[in-house]
C-alpha positions as CSV (number, residue, x, y, z in Angstrom):
1,M,0.0,0.0,0.0
2,K,2.9,2.4,0.8
3,V,4.3,1.7,-2.7
4,L,1.0,2.3,-4.3
5,G,0.5,5.5,-2.4
6,H,3.9,6.7,-3.3
7,R,3.2,6.0,-7.0
8,L,-0.2,7.9,-6.8
9,E,1.5,10.9,-5.2
10,L,4.3,10.9,-7.8
11,L,1.7,10.6,-10.7
12,T,-0.4,13.4,-9.2
13,G,2.8,15.6,-8.9
14,L,3.7,15.0,-12.5
15,L,0.1,15.9,-13.7
16,L,0.2,19.1,-11.6
17,H,3.6,20.0,-13.1
18,D,2.3,19.5,-16.7
19,V,-0.8,21.6,-16.0
20,T,1.3,24.3,-14.3
21,M,3.8,24.4,-17.2
22,A,1.0,24.6,-19.8
23,G,-0.5,27.5,-17.9
24,L,2.8,29.3,-17.7
25,Q,3.4,28.9,-21.4
26,E,0.0,30.3,-22.2
27,L,0.3,33.3,-19.8
28,R,3.8,34.2,-20.8
29,F,4.5,36.4,-17.8
30,P,6.7,39.5,-18.6
31,E,10.4,39.1,-17.8
32,E,11.8,41.4,-15.2
33,K,15.5,41.8,-15.5
34,P,17.5,42.9,-12.4
35,L,19.7,45.9,-12.6
36,L,22.7,43.7,-12.9
37,R,21.9,40.8,-15.2
38,G,22.5,37.4,-13.8
39,Q,22.0,38.5,-10.2
40,D,19.1,37.8,-7.9
41,A,17.6,40.2,-5.4
42,T,19.9,39.3,-2.6
43,E,22.9,39.8,-4.8
44,L,21.7,43.2,-5.7
45,E,22.0,44.4,-2.1
46,S,25.7,43.6,-2.3
47,S,26.2,45.0,-5.8
48,D,28.2,47.9,-4.4
49,A,31.1,45.5,-4.9
50,F,31.0,46.5,-8.5
51,L,32.5,49.8,-7.4
52,L,36.0,48.5,-6.8
53,A,38.7,51.0,-6.0
54,A,40.1,50.8,-9.5
55,D,36.6,51.3,-11.0
56,T,35.9,54.6,-9.2
57,D,38.6,56.3,-11.3
58,W,38.0,57.6,-14.7
59,K,40.5,56.2,-17.2
60,E,41.4,58.1,-20.4
61,H,41.8,56.4,-23.8
62,D,42.7,57.5,-27.3
63,I,41.0,55.0,-29.6
64,E,42.0,54.6,-33.3
65,T,39.0,54.7,-35.6
66,P,38.6,54.8,-39.4
67,Y,38.3,58.6,-39.2
68,G,41.0,59.4,-36.7
69,L,41.6,59.2,-33.0
70,L,38.7,59.5,-30.5
71,H,39.2,60.6,-26.9
72,V,37.2,58.5,-24.4
73,V,37.0,58.4,-20.7
74,I,35.5,55.3,-19.0
75,R,34.7,54.1,-15.5
76,G,34.1,50.5,-14.7
77,S,34.5,47.4,-16.9
78,P,32.0,45.4,-18.9
79,K,30.2,42.6,-17.0
80,G,28.4,40.0,-19.0
81,N,25.6,41.2,-21.2
82,R,25.0,44.4,-19.2
83,P,25.0,47.4,-21.6
84,A,27.3,50.4,-21.2
85,I,26.1,53.9,-20.8
86,L,27.7,55.9,-23.6
87,T,27.4,59.7,-23.8
88,Y,28.1,62.2,-26.6
89,H,28.1,65.9,-25.9
90,D,26.8,69.0,-27.8
91,V,28.8,71.2,-30.0
92,G,30.8,73.9,-28.0
93,L,31.2,71.5,-25.1
94,N,33.0,68.3,-24.1
95,H,32.0,65.5,-21.8
96,K,32.9,67.5,-18.7
97,L,31.1,70.7,-19.5
98,C,28.1,68.8,-20.8
99,F,27.6,65.9,-18.3
100,N,29.6,66.5,-15.1
101,T,26.6,68.1,-13.3
102,F,24.3,65.3,-14.3
103,F,26.5,62.4,-13.6
104,N,27.8,63.8,-10.3
105,F,24.2,64.2,-9.1
106,E,23.8,61.8,-6.1
107,D,20.8,59.9,-7.3
108,M,22.3,59.5,-10.8
109,Q,25.4,57.9,-9.2
110,E,23.0,55.3,-7.6
111,I,22.2,54.2,-11.1
112,T,25.6,54.6,-12.9
113,K,27.5,52.6,-10.3
114,H,25.8,49.5,-11.7
115,F,27.0,50.2,-15.3
116,V,30.2,50.9,-17.1
117,V,30.0,54.5,-18.1
118,C,31.8,55.7,-21.3
119,H,32.0,59.4,-22.2
120,V,33.0,60.2,-25.8
121,D,34.6,63.5,-26.8
122,A,34.2,64.6,-30.4
123,P,37.6,64.9,-32.2
124,G,39.6,67.7,-30.8
125,Q,37.0,68.9,-28.2
126,Q,38.5,67.4,-25.1
127,V,40.3,69.4,-22.4
128,G,43.9,70.1,-23.5
129,A,43.4,68.9,-27.1
130,S,46.0,69.9,-29.6
131,Q,44.9,72.1,-32.5
132,F,44.3,70.3,-35.7
133,P,46.8,71.1,-38.5
134,Q,46.0,73.4,-41.4
135,G,43.8,71.7,-43.9
136,Y,42.5,69.0,-41.5
137,Q,39.1,67.7,-42.7
138,F,36.8,67.3,-39.7
139,P,34.6,64.1,-39.9
140,S,31.1,64.5,-41.1
141,M,28.2,63.8,-38.8
142,E,27.8,60.4,-40.4
143,Q,31.5,59.7,-40.0
144,L,31.4,60.7,-36.3
145,A,28.7,58.1,-35.9
146,A,30.7,55.5,-37.8
147,M,33.6,56.1,-35.3
148,L,31.6,54.7,-32.4
149,P,31.7,51.0,-33.3
150,S,35.5,51.2,-32.8
151,V,34.8,52.3,-29.2
152,V,32.3,49.5,-28.7
153,Q,34.7,46.9,-30.0
154,H,37.7,48.3,-28.1
155,F,36.0,47.9,-24.7
156,G,34.1,44.7,-25.6
157,F,30.7,46.2,-25.1
158,K,27.8,44.0,-26.3
159,Y,25.6,47.1,-26.8
160,V,25.0,50.5,-25.3
161,I,22.4,52.8,-23.9
162,G,23.2,56.2,-25.4
163,I,22.7,59.7,-23.8
164,G,23.3,62.5,-26.3
165,V,22.8,66.3,-26.2
166,G,22.3,68.4,-29.3
167,A,24.9,67.5,-31.8
168,G,25.7,64.5,-29.7
169,A,22.1,63.4,-29.8
170,Y,22.2,63.6,-33.7
171,V,25.4,61.5,-33.8
172,L,23.9,58.8,-31.5
173,A,20.7,58.7,-33.5
174,K,22.7,58.3,-36.7
175,F,24.7,55.6,-35.0
176,A,21.5,53.7,-34.0
177,L,20.2,54.0,-37.6
178,I,23.4,52.6,-39.1
179,F,24.2,50.0,-36.3
180,P,20.9,49.2,-34.7
181,D,22.2,45.9,-33.1
182,L,24.7,47.9,-31.0
183,V,22.1,50.2,-29.4
184,E,19.6,49.1,-26.8
185,G,18.2,52.5,-25.9
186,L,18.6,56.2,-26.4
187,V,18.1,59.4,-24.4
188,L,18.2,62.3,-26.8
189,V,18.3,65.8,-25.4
190,N,17.7,68.8,-27.7
191,I,17.9,66.7,-30.9
192,D,17.2,68.5,-34.2
193,P,16.6,65.9,-37.0
194,N,16.7,68.5,-39.7
195,G,19.6,69.9,-41.8
196,K,19.9,73.6,-42.2
197,G,18.2,75.3,-45.2
198,W,19.8,78.1,-47.1
199,I,18.1,80.8,-44.9
200,D,19.4,79.2,-41.7
201,W,22.8,78.7,-43.3
202,A,23.0,82.4,-44.3
203,A,21.8,83.5,-40.8
204,T,24.6,81.4,-39.2
205,K,27.2,82.8,-41.6
206,L,26.0,86.4,-40.8
207,S,26.1,85.6,-37.0
208,S,29.6,84.3,-37.3
209,L,30.7,87.6,-38.8
210,T,29.1,89.8,-36.1
211,S,29.7,87.6,-33.0
212,T,32.5,85.7,-31.4
213,L,32.5,82.0,-31.7
214,P,31.6,81.4,-28.0
215,D,28.6,83.8,-28.3
216,T,27.5,82.1,-31.5
217,V,27.6,78.7,-29.8
218,L,25.8,80.1,-26.7
219,S,22.8,81.0,-28.9
220,H,22.7,77.4,-29.9
221,L,22.8,76.2,-26.3
222,F,20.5,78.7,-24.6
223,S,17.3,80.5,-25.5
224,Q,17.2,84.2,-25.9
225,E,15.4,84.5,-22.5
226,E,18.2,82.6,-20.8
227,L,20.9,84.7,-22.5
228,V,19.2,87.8,-21.1
229,N,18.1,86.6,-17.6
230,N,20.4,83.7,-16.6
231,T,23.5,85.8,-16.5
232,E,25.5,83.7,-14.0
233,L,25.1,80.3,-15.8
234,V,25.5,81.8,-19.3
235,Q,28.6,83.8,-18.2
236,S,30.1,80.6,-16.7
237,Y,29.6,78.7,-20.0
238,R,30.9,81.6,-22.1
239,Q,34.1,81.6,-20.1
240,Q,34.6,77.9,-20.2
241,I,33.7,77.5,-23.9
242,G,36.3,80.2,-24.7
243,N,39.0,78.9,-22.4
244,V,38.6,75.1,-22.2
245,V,37.7,74.1,-25.7
246,N,40.3,74.7,-28.5
247,Q,38.7,77.5,-30.6
248,A,40.0,76.3,-34.0
249,N,38.9,72.8,-33.4
250,L,35.5,74.0,-32.2
251,Q,35.0,76.0,-35.3
252,L,35.5,72.9,-37.4
253,F,33.0,71.0,-35.3
254,W,30.5,73.9,-35.5
255,N,30.8,74.1,-39.2
256,M,30.3,70.4,-39.7
257,Y,27.2,70.4,-37.4
258,N,25.7,73.2,-39.4
259,S,26.3,71.3,-42.6
260,R,24.4,68.2,-41.4
261,R,21.8,66.6,-43.6
262,D,18.3,65.6,-42.5
263,L,18.3,62.6,-40.2
264,D,15.9,60.9,-42.7
265,I,13.6,59.1,-40.4
266,N,9.9,58.6,-40.7
267,R,7.2,57.1,-38.5
268,P,6.6,53.4,-39.4
269,G,3.7,53.1,-41.8
270,T,3.8,56.7,-43.1
271,V,6.1,56.0,-46.1
272,L,7.2,52.9,-47.8
273,N,10.3,51.3,-46.2
274,A,10.4,54.0,-43.6
275,K,13.7,54.2,-41.6
276,T,13.3,54.8,-37.9
277,L,14.9,54.1,-34.6
278,R,14.2,50.6,-33.5
279,C,15.1,50.9,-29.8
280,P,13.3,52.6,-26.9
281,V,13.9,56.4,-27.1
282,M,13.3,59.1,-24.6
283,L,13.3,62.6,-26.1
284,V,14.0,65.4,-23.7
285,V,13.7,69.2,-24.1
286,G,13.3,72.1,-21.7
287,D,10.1,74.2,-22.1
288,N,12.4,77.2,-22.7
289,A,14.9,75.8,-25.1
290,P,15.9,76.8,-28.6
291,A,15.7,73.2,-29.7
292,E,12.1,72.7,-28.8
293,D,10.7,72.7,-32.4
294,G,13.3,70.2,-33.6
295,V,12.5,67.8,-30.7
296,V,8.8,68.1,-31.4
297,E,9.3,67.2,-35.0
298,C,11.6,64.3,-34.2
299,N,8.9,63.0,-31.8
300,S,6.4,63.1,-34.7
301,K,8.8,60.9,-36.8
302,L,9.4,58.1,-34.3
303,D,7.4,55.0,-33.4
304,P,5.1,56.2,-30.6
305,T,4.9,52.7,-28.9
306,I,8.6,52.9,-27.9
307,T,9.1,56.6,-27.6
308,T,8.6,59.0,-24.6
309,F,8.6,62.7,-25.1
310,L,9.7,64.5,-21.9
311,K,9.2,68.3,-21.8
312,M,10.7,69.8,-18.7
313,A,9.1,72.8,-17.0
314,D,11.4,75.5,-15.6
315,S,14.3,74.2,-17.8
316,G,16.1,75.9,-20.6
317,G,18.6,74.7,-23.2
318,L,20.7,72.5,-20.9
319,P,18.2,70.4,-18.7
320,Q,20.9,68.0,-17.7
321,V,22.6,71.0,-16.0
322,T,19.7,73.0,-14.7
323,Q,17.4,70.1,-13.8
324,P,19.6,67.1,-13.1
325,G,17.2,65.7,-10.5
326,K,14.2,65.6,-12.9
327,L,16.3,64.1,-15.7
328,T,17.7,61.4,-13.3
329,E,14.2,60.5,-12.2
330,A,13.1,60.2,-15.9
331,F,16.2,58.1,-16.6
332,K,15.3,55.7,-13.8
333,Y,11.9,55.1,-15.3
334,F,13.4,54.7,-18.8
335,L,15.7,52.0,-17.5
336,Q,12.8,50.4,-15.7
337,G,10.8,50.4,-18.9
338,M,13.6,48.3,-20.5
339,G,13.6,46.0,-17.4
340,Y,16.9,46.9,-15.9
341,I,15.7,48.3,-12.5
342,A,14.1,46.0,-10.1
343,Y,15.3,47.6,-6.9
344,L,17.4,50.6,-6.1
345,K,18.9,51.8,-2.8
346,D,17.1,55.0,-1.8
347,R,19.4,57.3,0.0
348,R,16.4,59.0,1.7
349,L,15.4,55.8,3.5
350,S,17.3,53.7,5.9
351,G,15.5,50.5,5.1
352,G,17.9,49.5,2.3
353,A,16.7,48.5,-1.1
354,V,13.2,49.7,-2.0
355,P,11.1,49.1,-5.1
356,S,11.8,51.6,-7.8
357,A,8.0,52.1,-8.0
358,S,8.4,54.3,-4.9
359,M,9.6,57.1,-7.3
360,T,6.4,59.0,-8.1
361,R,7.3,62.5,-9.3
362,L,7.3,61.4,-12.9
363,A,4.6,58.8,-12.6
364,R,2.8,60.2,-15.7
365,S,5.8,59.3,-17.8
366,R,6.6,56.0,-16.2
367,T,7.2,53.2,-18.6
368,A,6.8,49.5,-18.0
369,S,8.2,46.5,-19.8
370,L,5.3,44.3,-20.8
371,T,6.9,42.1,-23.3
372,S,10.5,41.0,-24.1
373,A,11.8,39.5,-27.3
374,S,15.2,38.3,-28.4
375,S,17.2,39.6,-31.3
376,V,18.5,37.6,-34.1
377,D,21.4,36.2,-32.1
378,G,19.0,35.2,-29.3
379,S,21.1,36.9,-26.6
380,R,19.9,40.5,-26.5
381,P,16.6,41.3,-24.8
382,Q,14.4,44.1,-26.1
383,A,11.4,45.6,-24.5
384,C,8.4,47.2,-26.0
385,T,7.6,50.4,-24.0
386,H,4.1,51.2,-23.0
387,S,2.5,53.9,-20.8
388,E,1.2,53.3,-17.3
389,S,-1.7,55.3,-16.0
390,S,-3.0,55.8,-12.5
391,E,-5.6,53.1,-13.1
392,G,-2.9,50.5,-13.9
393,L,-1.4,49.2,-17.1
394,G,-3.4,50.5,-20.0
395,Q,-3.3,50.2,-23.7
396,V,-0.3,51.1,-25.9
397,N,-0.2,54.9,-25.8
398,H,1.2,57.4,-28.2
399,T,4.3,59.3,-27.3
400,M,3.8,61.1,-24.0
401,E,4.5,64.8,-23.4
402,V,5.2,65.4,-19.7
403,S,5.9,68.7,-18.0
404,C,7.6,68.0,-14.7
C-alpha cells in the first residue's frame, strides 16, 4: 500500500507539473531583469562590490577609428551582457562641460555605479586637445557616428544605452540607424533631426561675422530669454567655452554640425520602407529651449509605442545642467521600462533597497516592460515600451508629453 500511495503521489505531482507548465506557457509572464543581469535580489544588495577601488577612477583612452583618434573616458569594466552607458556631448562643449553636473548628481550615481560609463569627446574637443593642422578635414556627422563601433569593439561592449545632447544626440541617433544591433536605448536631449536650409545657413554665416564663436555657440545652447536673464550660468559657460575648448577645433565641429543633412527618419507606416529608430527612445527638451521645435518634429517621426517625449518645465537649453534631479528620475523610469531596474537603494530611506516604483514624481511618464523579445542572435533582450496610468497598465499609448 505504501508503494501504491507513493506512485499515486508521484503521478499526481507529474500531472500538476504538466498543468502548471502549460499555464505558464499560455500566460507568458513578462520578464523582469534585475539591474545587474545574472544576479538575484539578494545579490543586488551587495552589488556595491561593482565599485571596486580601480573602477571609481575615470580612465582616459585615445582610440583609433577609421576617421582618426577619438578621446574617451571610462569608469568600470563590462560585466556579462549588461550594456554600457555611452554619452556624446553637444557642440561647443565636451563630456565634462556637458555631463559633469548630471553624472555627479547623487541619485544618478546610484544608477551609474551599476553600469560601465563611457564618455566620448568629439575629435579635438576634449580638455587640452592639440589644435588640428591646417587643412585638416573634420569628420562629417555620419563619420562621427561611424567612429563609435570602434569604441564598442575596443572595450568589448555588447551594446550601449546612449545619452546624447544636441549635436551628440544627432550623432547617436545616426549611430543607431546605421548600427541598430549595438544600441539598446537612447536618451536624446535637444535633438534636431533637420539639416539647415539656405536661410538658416545664411543666418549662421552672418552671425559668425558679427559675433565671437563662443557667443554664436551660446545662442545654440541657450534660449534668448536665458541669455538675457540667466547671467551667471551663461557667463560661466561663455568663459569655459572660450578657455577650455580649442577654438580652432570648435570652429570645425561647429561648421560640420551646421552642414548636417536631415536625419531621414519617418514614423513606421507613413512611407514605404520608412527608416526609424528601433530601440526605446526618450526625447528630452526644456520648455524654454531653442531646440524645442526640432525635438517636437523628431517626436512626430518616431514609433510612438517605444518613444517617450519629456518636456521639462522650468528648464532651458541644458536640462541636464539646470534640472539634473528631474532628468535622473526620468532616466530611472526609462531603464525600468527596459527591465533593468528591479530595486534601487534609496538614500532618503534607511531600510535599504526599495522598489523603484516608490519614485512617483514622474509617474505620468513612467514606462513598463510588458513584453520582451530576443534579437537575431538570441542573446539580446528588447522591451516594448508602454504607458502606465494611475488606473494601472493600459493600452499602448502614443508618445507622451510630460511637464515636470
